[in-house]
N, CA, C and O of each residue as an XYZ file, in Angstrom:
476
protein
N      25.040     34.074     -8.033
C      25.269     34.421     -6.660
C      24.559     35.734     -6.354
O      24.564     36.652     -7.175
N      23.952     35.823     -5.184
C      23.169     36.992     -4.816
C      24.076     38.166     -4.460
O      25.226     37.998     -4.055
N      23.519     39.347     -4.627
C      24.238     40.560     -4.255
C      24.219     40.684     -2.739
O      23.145     40.659     -2.138
N      25.376     40.817     -2.110
C      25.433     40.763     -0.651
C      25.163     42.095      0.013
O      24.825     42.113      1.197
N      25.294     43.221     -0.690
C      25.123     44.522     -0.049
C      23.883     45.247     -0.546
O      23.830     46.477     -0.537
N      22.891     44.487     -0.978
C      21.696     45.128     -1.514
C      20.996     45.978     -0.461
O      20.608     47.108     -0.755
N      20.825     45.474      0.742
C      20.104     46.185      1.777
C      21.008     47.169      2.521
O      20.583     48.279      2.839
N      22.233     46.774      2.796
C      23.122     47.591      3.610
C      23.825     48.677      2.811
O      24.172     49.718      3.369
N      24.038     48.464      1.538
C      24.696     49.468      0.705
C      26.140     49.685      1.094
O      26.872     48.729      1.350
N      26.553     50.944      1.139
C      27.951     51.278      1.423
C      28.318     51.013      2.881
O      29.500     50.953      3.220
N      27.322     50.856      3.739
C      27.607     50.626      5.153
C      27.721     49.145      5.491
O      27.799     48.786      6.666
N      27.733     48.293      4.496
C      27.873     46.855      4.745
C      29.218     46.545      5.390
O      29.352     45.537      6.084
N      30.206     47.390      5.172
C      31.531     47.155      5.739
C      31.539     47.239      7.261
O      32.466     46.743      7.900
N      30.508     47.865      7.854
C      30.442     47.964      9.303
C      29.879     46.702      9.950
O      30.008     46.509     11.159
N      29.252     45.841      9.140
C      28.688     44.611      9.673
C      27.562     44.897     10.644
O      26.712     45.748     10.384
N      27.552     44.187     11.762
C      26.499     44.358     12.764
C      26.912     45.344     13.843
O      26.238     45.451     14.867
N      27.982     46.051     13.640
C      28.496     46.968     14.668
C      27.843     48.344     14.584
O      27.272     48.700     13.553
N      27.926     49.106     15.649
C      27.585     50.529     15.776
C      26.105     50.854     15.866
O      25.770     51.984     16.221
N      25.221     49.952     15.572
C      23.790     50.218     15.688
C      23.163     50.674     14.377
O      23.845     51.179     13.484
N      21.863     50.487     14.282
C      21.147     50.754     13.034
C      21.147     52.233     12.673
O      21.422     52.588     11.526
N      20.842     53.101     13.636
C      20.710     54.522     13.310
C      22.050     55.129     12.908
O      22.088     55.990     12.028
N      23.149     54.704     13.529
C      24.465     55.221     13.157
C      24.817     54.781     11.747
O      25.331     55.572     10.956
N      24.542     53.520     11.427
C      24.830     53.029     10.069
C      23.943     53.716      9.040
O      24.394     54.009      7.933
N      22.682     53.977      9.393
C      21.771     54.649      8.465
C      22.237     56.071      8.183
O      22.276     56.496      7.028
N      22.591     56.811      9.237
C      23.069     58.185      9.049
C      24.363     58.212      8.259
O      24.571     59.099      7.430
N      25.228     57.251      8.509
C      26.481     57.156      7.760
C      26.203     56.892      6.285
O      26.851     57.475      5.416
N      25.249     56.021      6.001
C      24.899     55.715      4.610
C      24.334     56.917      3.884
O      24.630     57.127      2.707
N      23.517     57.715      4.576
C      22.951     58.921      3.972
C      24.055     59.918      3.645
O      24.068     60.507      2.564
N      24.983     60.104      4.584
C      26.088     61.043      4.367
C      26.983     60.571      3.226
O      27.407     61.385      2.407
N      27.277     59.281      3.155
C      28.110     58.759      2.069
C      27.423     58.905      0.718
O      28.079     59.197     -0.283
N      26.116     58.706      0.681
C      25.376     58.854     -0.572
C      25.399     60.307     -1.043
O      25.573     60.569     -2.233
N      25.224     61.259     -0.110
C      25.276     62.678     -0.484
C      26.658     63.058     -0.990
O      26.793     63.824     -1.945
N      27.687     62.514     -0.339
C      29.064     62.870     -0.670
C      29.450     62.393     -2.067
O      30.127     63.111     -2.802
N      29.025     61.189     -2.436
C      29.466     60.611     -3.702
C      28.520     60.890     -4.863
O      28.833     60.538     -6.001
N      27.370     61.512     -4.608
C      26.404     61.791     -5.675
C      26.930     62.873     -6.619
O      27.808     63.658     -6.261
N      26.374     62.896     -7.827
C      26.672     63.949     -8.794
C      25.602     65.030     -8.667
O      24.425     64.732     -8.466
N      26.027     66.296     -8.787
C      25.117     67.422     -8.653
C      25.176     68.293     -9.905
O      26.094     68.169    -10.716
N      24.189     69.175    -10.052
C      24.102     70.052    -11.211
C      25.025     71.251    -11.046
O      25.046     71.884     -9.990
N      25.780     71.559    -12.078
C      26.720     72.674    -12.054
C      25.949     73.992    -12.151
O      25.047     74.109    -12.981
N      26.285     74.990    -11.321
C      25.587     76.268    -11.394
C      25.960     77.092    -12.628
O      25.261     78.049    -12.960
N      27.051     76.736    -13.312
C      27.499     77.496    -14.474
C      26.996     76.868    -15.774
O      26.332     77.534    -16.568
N      27.310     75.592    -15.995
C      26.975     74.954    -17.274
C      25.695     74.113    -17.221
O      25.249     73.612    -18.252
N      25.105     73.955    -16.046
C      23.849     73.237    -15.842
C      23.919     71.746    -16.183
O      22.878     71.118    -16.376
N      25.110     71.173    -16.260
C      25.250     69.736    -16.464
C      25.393     69.052    -15.106
O      25.850     69.664    -14.140
N      25.009     67.813    -15.039
C      25.094     67.048    -13.791
C      26.480     66.417    -13.692
O      26.635     65.202    -13.820
N      27.486     67.263    -13.462
C      28.873     66.809    -13.458
C      29.652     67.290    -12.235
O      30.875     67.153    -12.213
N      29.001     67.843    -11.226
C      29.703     68.359    -10.056
C      29.959     67.212     -9.082
O      29.045     66.473     -8.716
N      31.215     67.080     -8.670
C      31.577     66.064     -7.686
C      32.458     66.699     -6.617
O      33.017     67.778     -6.811
N      32.569     66.014     -5.496
C      33.329     66.534     -4.364
C      34.807     66.223     -4.530
O      35.182     65.082     -4.799
N      35.643     67.237     -4.370
C      37.091     67.059     -4.431
C      37.660     66.819     -3.040
O      38.460     65.903     -2.849
N      37.262     67.619     -2.078
C      37.616     67.434     -0.670
C      36.522     68.112      0.150
O      35.523     68.566     -0.408
N      36.700     68.185      1.451
C      35.650     68.720      2.314
C      35.352     70.172      1.946
O      36.204     71.047      2.107
N      34.143     70.423      1.452
C      33.720     71.771      1.115
C      34.169     72.275     -0.241
O      33.818     73.394     -0.615
N      34.934     71.494     -0.998
C      35.406     71.900     -2.329
C      34.709     71.035     -3.372
O      34.821     69.809     -3.350
N      33.992     71.680     -4.281
C      33.229     70.991     -5.323
C      33.698     71.473     -6.678
O      34.021     72.649     -6.845
N      33.738     70.574     -7.648
C      34.247     70.922     -8.969
C      33.421     70.245    -10.056
O      32.990     69.100     -9.917
N      33.215     70.983    -11.137
C      32.506     70.451    -12.303
C      33.531     69.843    -13.245
O      34.508     70.499    -13.606
N      33.318     68.598    -13.644
C      34.277     67.936    -14.532
C      34.095     68.361    -15.984
O      34.964     68.083    -16.810
N      32.996     69.021    -16.317
C      32.781     69.469    -17.696
C      33.393     70.843    -17.954
O      34.154     71.020    -18.905
N      33.051     71.835    -17.086
C      33.523     73.200    -17.338
C      34.643     73.630    -16.396
O      35.109     74.766    -16.473
N      35.077     72.744    -15.516
C      36.168     72.998    -14.567
C      35.866     74.119    -13.585
O      36.790     74.719    -13.036
N      34.605     74.411    -13.354
C      34.229     75.425    -12.369
C      34.385     74.818    -10.975
O      33.781     73.786    -10.681
N      35.182     75.443    -10.121
C      35.408     74.981     -8.760
C      34.829     76.006     -7.797
O      35.034     77.208     -7.963
N      34.111     75.532     -6.798
C      33.485     76.442     -5.851
C      33.402     75.784     -4.480
O      33.547     74.569     -4.343
N      33.167     76.616     -3.471
C      33.029     76.137     -2.100
C      31.567     75.825     -1.821
O      30.667     76.497     -2.324
N      31.348     74.805     -1.020
C      30.000     74.420     -0.655
C      30.003     73.773      0.703
O      30.902     74.008      1.511
N      29.001     72.958      0.960
C      28.924     72.260      2.225
C      29.864     71.070      2.261
O      30.475     70.721      1.251
N      29.977     70.453      3.414
C      30.859     69.306      3.558
C      30.309     68.084      2.829
O      31.079     67.311      2.258
N      28.998     67.902      2.839
C      28.406     66.712      2.238
C      27.674     67.010      0.943
O      27.592     66.137      0.079
N      27.138     68.219      0.777
C      26.454     68.592     -0.456
C      26.911     69.982     -0.868
O      27.264     70.793     -0.012
N      26.911     70.269     -2.160
C      27.448     71.555     -2.614
C      26.582     72.749     -2.239
O      27.103     73.852     -2.074
N      25.288     72.559     -2.103
C      24.387     73.669     -1.821
C      23.664     73.394     -0.511
O      22.929     72.413     -0.396
N      23.871     74.257      0.475
C      23.252     74.098      1.780
C      22.059     75.032      1.913
O      21.806     75.850      1.028
N      21.324     74.916      3.015
C      20.194     75.824      3.234
C      20.670     77.263      3.362
O      19.999     78.185      2.900
N      21.824     77.458      3.988
C      22.363     78.813      4.131
C      22.730     79.397      2.773
O      22.490     80.579      2.527
N      23.309     78.586      1.886
C      23.677     79.096      0.566
C      22.437     79.405     -0.261
O      22.444     80.344     -1.058
N      21.366     78.625     -0.081
C      20.109     78.925     -0.774
C      19.535     80.255     -0.296
O      19.046     81.047     -1.101
N      19.595     80.500      1.011
C      19.093     81.768      1.555
C      19.926     82.933      1.037
O      19.381     83.980      0.686
N      21.239     82.760      0.987
C      22.109     83.815      0.464
C      21.812     84.096     -0.998
O      21.782     85.255     -1.412
N      21.595     83.058     -1.782
C      21.269     83.243     -3.204
C      19.967     84.001     -3.363
O      19.844     84.868     -4.228
N      18.986     83.670     -2.518
C      17.693     84.349     -2.578
C      17.846     85.827     -2.238
O      17.245     86.679     -2.893
N      18.639     86.135     -1.227
C      18.866     87.527     -0.826
C      19.567     88.298     -1.936
O      19.187     89.426     -2.248
N      20.588     87.694     -2.531
C      21.306     88.360     -3.620
C      20.414     88.587     -4.823
O      20.457     89.649     -5.444
N      19.595     87.577     -5.159
C      18.693     87.721     -6.298
C      17.698     88.846     -6.065
O      17.410     89.625     -6.973
N      17.163     88.933     -4.825
C      16.209     89.996     -4.506
C      16.845     91.367     -4.628
O      16.215     92.308     -5.110
N      18.112     91.486     -4.186
C      18.759     92.792     -4.233
C      19.098     93.201     -5.658
O      19.144     94.394     -5.958
N      19.336     92.243     -6.537
C      19.718     92.551     -7.913
C      18.501     92.820     -8.786
O      18.455     93.822     -9.500
N      17.520     91.932     -8.733
C      16.400     92.058     -9.667
C      15.083     92.440     -9.009
O      14.047     92.477     -9.673
N      15.110     92.722     -7.731
C      13.878     93.088     -7.047
C      13.140     91.858     -6.560
O      13.393     90.745     -7.021
N      12.239     92.064     -5.639
C      11.516     90.955     -5.034
C      10.441     90.421     -5.973
O       9.740     91.194     -6.627
N      10.315     89.106     -6.038
C       9.268     88.472     -6.830
C       8.003     88.371     -5.987
O       8.008     88.730     -4.810
N       6.939     87.893     -6.575
C       5.669     87.754     -5.864
C       5.803     86.770     -4.707
O       5.282     87.006     -3.617
N       6.508     85.657     -4.954
C       6.697     84.655     -3.894
C       7.528     85.240     -2.751
O       7.257     84.983     -1.578
N       8.545     86.032     -3.110
C       9.370     86.654     -2.080
C       8.548     87.645     -1.253
O       8.682     87.699     -0.030
N       7.703     88.425     -1.920
C       6.874     89.392     -1.213
C       5.893     88.683     -0.275
O       5.648     89.157      0.834
N       5.331     87.549     -0.713
C       4.424     86.781      0.133
C       5.162     86.255      1.354
O       4.622     86.274      2.459
N       6.375     85.791      1.169
C       7.188     85.284      2.279
C       7.522     86.411      3.260
O       7.448     86.221      4.474
N       7.890     87.583      2.734
C       8.203     88.738      3.584
C       6.974     89.152      4.391
O       7.084     89.444      5.582
N       5.806     89.180      3.749
C       4.574     89.548      4.440
C       4.229     88.530      5.524
O       3.792     88.908      6.611
N       4.420     87.260      5.239
C       4.141     86.212      6.222
C       5.069     86.345      7.429
O       4.623     86.221      8.569
N       6.347     86.595      7.185
C       7.301     86.773      8.272
C       6.963     88.008      9.109
O       7.082     87.975     10.334
N       6.543     89.097      8.456
C       6.166     90.311      9.172
C       4.934     90.062     10.038
O       4.864     90.548     11.167
N       3.959     89.307      9.518
C       2.760     88.996     10.288
C       3.098     88.142     11.504
O       2.567     88.375     12.590
N       3.974     87.160     11.335
C       4.390     86.317     12.452
C       5.138     87.133     13.502
O       4.951     86.938     14.703
N       5.981     88.041     13.040
C       6.733     88.887     13.964
C       5.779     89.807     14.745
O       5.946     90.014     15.947
N       4.789     90.347     14.049
C       3.801     91.207     14.700
C       3.029     90.426     15.762
O       2.832     90.918     16.873
N       2.588     89.202     15.423
C       1.848     88.374     16.380
C       2.716     88.035     17.595
O       2.223     88.027     18.723
N       3.984     87.760     17.376
C       4.893     87.428     18.463
C       5.069     88.628     19.395
O       5.023     88.487     20.617
N       5.273     89.814     18.804
C       5.448     91.018     19.623
C       4.164     91.376     20.360
O       4.221     91.854     21.493
N       3.006     91.154     19.740
C       1.725     91.427     20.380
C       1.512     90.486     21.568
O       1.033     90.911     22.619
N       1.867     89.213     21.401
C       1.719     88.234     22.482
C       2.686     88.523     23.626
O       2.376     88.251     24.786
N       3.854     89.072     23.304
C       4.842     89.383     24.337
C       4.513     90.670     25.078
O       5.158     90.986     26.078
N       3.522     91.417     24.605
C       3.126     92.648     25.274
C       3.932     93.851     24.838
O       3.864     94.897     25.483
N       4.686     93.737     23.774
C       5.482     94.860     23.295
C       4.624     95.891     22.567
O       5.002     97.059     22.473
N       3.476     95.465     22.053
C       2.583     96.356     21.309
C       1.226     96.419     21.995
O       0.798     95.461     22.638
N       0.558     97.552     21.850
C      -0.820     97.660     22.319
C      -1.732     97.332     21.155
O      -1.484     97.757     20.027
N      -2.790     96.576     21.424
C      -3.693     96.206     20.342
C      -4.532     97.417     19.960
O      -5.187     98.032     20.801
N      -4.495     97.742     18.680
C      -5.222     98.904     18.177
C      -6.451     98.435     17.427
O      -6.436     97.382     16.790
N      -7.524     99.223     17.504
C      -8.764     98.819     16.859
C      -9.067     99.621     15.643
O     -10.086     99.392     14.991
């Protein structure tokens, strides 16, 4: 007998209701929620979601707060980068990013007329 949910996956329970894009977004969120992630302490792929925003490693029992659907969000990555820079100093990649942001800010202020162009 053929597998009935091969194409629809976890959203097969919705049938033909709600529309394709809603079912697709729901499937993506469910996949993120139930996936296993790498533990920041023991580096094993054993982190699972306990409840909304609470993630726990089943190997080392490390529990931490994260996003609703994934343990590490873009904001948490930015915070980690900022903390790392303050502790160990800026790396070459960080310095390149800072210089790029400063150049973009300068161009924006120059276009807005806040600065006079100097030769």
